[in-house]
C-alpha positions in Angstrom: 32.1 -12.8 40.3 30.7 -11.3 43.3 27.1 -12.6 44.6 24.1 -10.0 45.4 21.0 -10.7 47.4 19.1 -7.9 46.0 16.2 -9.1 43.7 16.8 -8.7 40.4 20.9 -8.3 40.0 23.5 -10.0 40.1 27.5 -8.9 39.7 29.5 -9.0 36.7 32.3 -7.1 35.3 31.2 -4.5 33.1 32.3 -0.7 31.9 32.9 2.3 34.3 36.6 1.6 33.3 36.3 -1.9 34.3 34.6 -1.3 37.6 32.7 -4.2 39.3 29.1 -3.2 39.4 25.5 -4.9 39.9 23.9 -6.2 36.7 20.6 -4.2 36.5 17.7 -5.9 34.6 16.7 -3.0 33.0 13.5 -4.2 31.3 12.7 -5.4 35.1 12.8 -1.7 36.3 11.6 0.2 32.9 9.5 -1.9 30.9 9.8 -1.3 27.2 8.5 -1.8 23.8 11.2 -3.6 22.2 14.9 -4.3 22.6 17.7 -6.2 21.9 20.9 -6.4 23.8 24.4 -8.6 24.6 23.7 -8.7 27.7 20.6 -10.3 29.5 17.7 -7.6 29.8 14.9 -9.1 31.9 15.1 -11.7 34.7 12.2 -13.4 33.2 14.0 -13.8 29.5 14.4 -16.9 28.6 15.7 -16.9 25.1 19.0 -16.1 23.3 20.9 -12.9 22.9 21.8 -13.3 19.0 21.6 -16.1 16.1 25.1 -16.1 14.3 26.4 -17.8 11.2 29.7 -18.7 10.8 31.4 -18.2 7.7 33.5 -21.5 7.2 30.5 -23.5 6.5 27.0 -20.7 6.9 25.8 -23.1 9.3 24.2 -21.1 12.2 23.7 -21.5 15.3 21.5 -19.1 19.0 23.9 -18.1 21.6 22.6 -17.5 24.6 23.6 -15.9 28.3 26.0 -16.7 31.0 25.8 -14.7 33.9 23.4 -12.7 32.3 26.5 -11.4 29.5 26.1 -13.3 25.6 28.1 -16.8 26.1 31.3 -16.1 24.2 32.6 -19.3 24.9 29.6 -21.0 22.9 29.8 -18.4 20.5 33.6 -19.1 19.9 33.5 -23.4 20.1 30.3 -22.8 16.9 32.5 -19.9 14.8 36.4 -21.6 15.0 38.5 -19.9 13.8 36.9 -17.9 11.5 34.4 -15.2 11.5 31.0 -15.2 12.7 27.5 -12.8 11.9 24.6 -11.5 13.2 22.0 -13.0 11.5 19.0 -12.3 14.6 19.5 -9.6 17.1 16.4 -11.6 19.7 13.9 -8.8 20.7 14.1 -9.4 24.9 10.6 -8.0 24.9 8.7 -9.8 21.7 11.0 -12.4 19.9 8.1 -12.1 16.8 9.4 -9.0 16.1 13.0 -9.5 16.3 16.3 -7.5 14.3 17.0 -9.9 11.5 19.3 -9.7 8.3 19.2 -12.3 5.7 21.5 -11.3 3.3 25.2 -12.8 4.1 27.0 -9.4 3.1 24.4 -6.7 5.2 25.0 -9.4 7.8 26.8 -7.2 11.0 30.2 -8.8 12.9 30.5 -10.4 16.0 33.4 -12.7 15.5 36.3 -11.7 13.4 39.0 -14.8 12.6 37.9 -16.8 15.8 38.3 -13.6 17.6 35.8 -12.2 20.0 35.2 -8.2 18.8 34.7 -6.2 21.6 34.7 -2.8 22.7 37.7 -0.6 24.4 36.1 -2.3 27.9 36.4 -5.9 26.9 32.4 -5.9 26.3 31.0 -8.0 23.4 30.2 -5.9 20.2 28.2 -5.9 17.5 30.3 -4.3 14.2 28.8 -2.7 10.9 31.3 -2.5 8.9 30.0 1.3 6.6 29.6 -0.2 3.8 26.2 -2.3 3.9 25.7 -3.9 6.9 22.4 -3.2 9.0 19.7 -4.7 10.4 15.9 -5.1 9.6 13.3 -4.3 12.5 9.2 -4.6 12.1 8.8 -4.1 15.5 9.2 -0.2 16.3 6.7 1.0 13.7 3.5 2.0 14.0 4.0 3.8 17.5 3.3 7.4 17.5 6.3 7.5 20.5 9.3 6.5 19.7 12.3 7.1 22.6 15.6 5.4 21.6 18.5 4.3 23.8 21.7 3.5 21.9 25.1 2.1 23.0 27.8 1.6 21.1 31.2 3.3 20.4 32.2 4.8 16.6 34.8 7.1 15.0 32.7 7.2 11.5 32.1 10.4 9.8 29.0 10.3 8.1 25.8 8.2 8.7 22.2 7.9 10.2 21.2 5.3 12.9 18.0 4.3 12.0 15.4 5.2 9.0 12.0 4.0 7.6 12.3 4.8 3.8 13.5 7.4 1.7 12.2 10.9 3.7 12.0 9.1 7.3 15.4 9.0 9.4 16.8 10.1 12.1 19.6 12.1 13.6 22.3 12.7 10.5 26.0 13.0 11.4 28.2 14.3 8.7 31.5 15.5 9.6 31.5 19.3 8.7 28.0 19.3 6.6 26.3 22.8 7.3 23.3 21.4 6.8 20.4 21.8 9.1 17.9 18.8 7.9 18.7 17.4 10.5 16.1 14.6 10.4 13.0 13.6 8.7 9.4 12.5 9.6 10.9 12.3 12.9 8.8 15.0 15.0 11.1 17.5 17.1 13.7 15.2 18.8 16.0 15.8 21.8 19.5 14.3 21.8 21.5 13.5 24.4 24.6 11.7 25.1 26.0 10.0 27.9 22.9 11.9 29.8 24.0 15.8 28.9 21.5 16.9 26.2 22.8 18.7 23.1 21.9 21.2 21.1 23.0 20.6 17.4 22.4 23.1 14.7 23.8 21.1 12.1 24.9 17.6 10.8 28.6 18.2 11.8 27.4 18.9 15.1 25.6 16.0 15.1 29.1 14.4 14.0 30.8 16.0 16.9 28.2 15.2 19.5 28.0 11.1 18.7 31.0 10.1 16.6 33.5 10.2 20.1 35.3 6.9 19.4 34.7 5.4 23.0 31.5 3.6 24.0 28.9 6.2 24.9 24.4 6.0 25.3 23.4 7.8 22.9 18.9 8.6 23.3 16.6 10.4 21.4 14.1 11.3 22.9 10.6 12.3 22.6 10.3 11.1 18.4 7.0 11.7 16.4 6.6 8.5 14.6 3.5 8.2 13.2 4.7 8.2 9.5 6.3 5.2 10.2 5.0 2.0 8.5 6.3 -1.5 6.8 10.2 -2.0 8.1 13.2 -0.1 9.4 16.5 -0.1 9.1 18.8 0.0 12.2 22.8 1.0 11.3 21.5 2.4 7.5 19.6 5.2 5.2 17.1 3.4 3.5 18.9 3.8 0.3 22.2 2.5 0.2 25.0 4.1 -1.0 26.4 7.0 1.9 24.7 7.0 5.3 25.8 3.1 6.5 27.2 3.4 10.3 31.0 2.0 10.3 30.9 1.3 14.4 30.2 -1.0 17.2 26.6 -1.7 19.3 26.2 -3.7 22.1 22.4 -2.7 23.2 19.3 -0.9 21.8 16.3 0.1 23.7 13.0 1.5 22.5 9.8 2.6 24.2 7.0 3.2 23.0 5.7 6.3 25.8 7.6 9.4 26.5 10.0 8.5 29.0 11.1 12.2 30.0 10.6 11.1 34.0 12.6 8.0 34.0 15.5 9.2 31.1 18.3 10.0 33.6 18.0 7.0 35.8 17.6 5.3 32.5 20.3 6.2 31.2 22.7 5.9 34.1 22.2 2.0 34.3 23.0 2.4 30.6 26.5 4.3 31.3 27.4 2.4 34.0 27.5 -0.4 32.6 29.2 0.3 29.2 30.7 4.3 29.8 34.3 4.1 31.3 
C-alpha cells in the first residue's frame, strides 16, 4: 500500500489494468441518496460492507473493510470451505434502508467453495446467478429523480437490473430483440456506459452496449421515478422467471437529484477504480 497525505484519500490497488491509484471516498466528494459497495465510500462510514450467510451451518456475520476494501480475510475465515451468500448489502448512507435478501435460494454469492469471487482485476464481486438472485431495496423509491451508477460485468443475454412492479422497470437488455420498449415508468433517461452516451433504439442495442463481458460503469441519468412505491428489486424483473441478471456487481450509487453536471467526474472516479 502507498500512503498519501491528501485528506479523504488513501491508496489501494484497484482497476485500470492493475494500476495503483488513490482511493477516493466518492460519497464525500459527491454526496448521494443511497449506495452499497464492496469498497468504503465515505471516510466517516463506520459500518460493515455486507452481511454473509455461510452454507455449512447457515450462520451469518457482518463483514467490514480493511484499507477501504472488503475484509476478504475475515470473510474467507468465516465462510470456510463452503459458499458464502450476501443477505444484506449495507447502505453506506442510511442503514435503516439496506439492500437485503432473506430467501436463501435468492441470495447472491460472494464466496464459492472457499474462494472469493472476483472480477478480471481480482476485485471482490457479488455474483448474481441469472436464475432467482436479487436484492430488495426500500431506499430508492418515493423520489422524483433517480440517477443510478452501477459497477459490474456481465455477458448475460437477457436481463432487467432494476424493477419496482410489473410495469415499472429500468433499461431492458435482450440480445437480438427489436422491441423498442426500452423501459417502463422510468421517465426519459439517458444511458451512459463508461462515460460514453449511448443511443439504443431497441432492447438488442441495450444488450450490446451493456453486456460486454468486462467491468463497466453503467449510468441511468435523469430517471423520473415518481410512480415507484414500496420496494424495488436489484438484479431482477419484478415477475420472476425470465429477466434475472447473470453477472457481477460491485457497487451501486443512487442520487435523488440530477447529476448531469457531475456525471463525468463521478463516472471517472468509478472507472479509475474498476475498469481495466
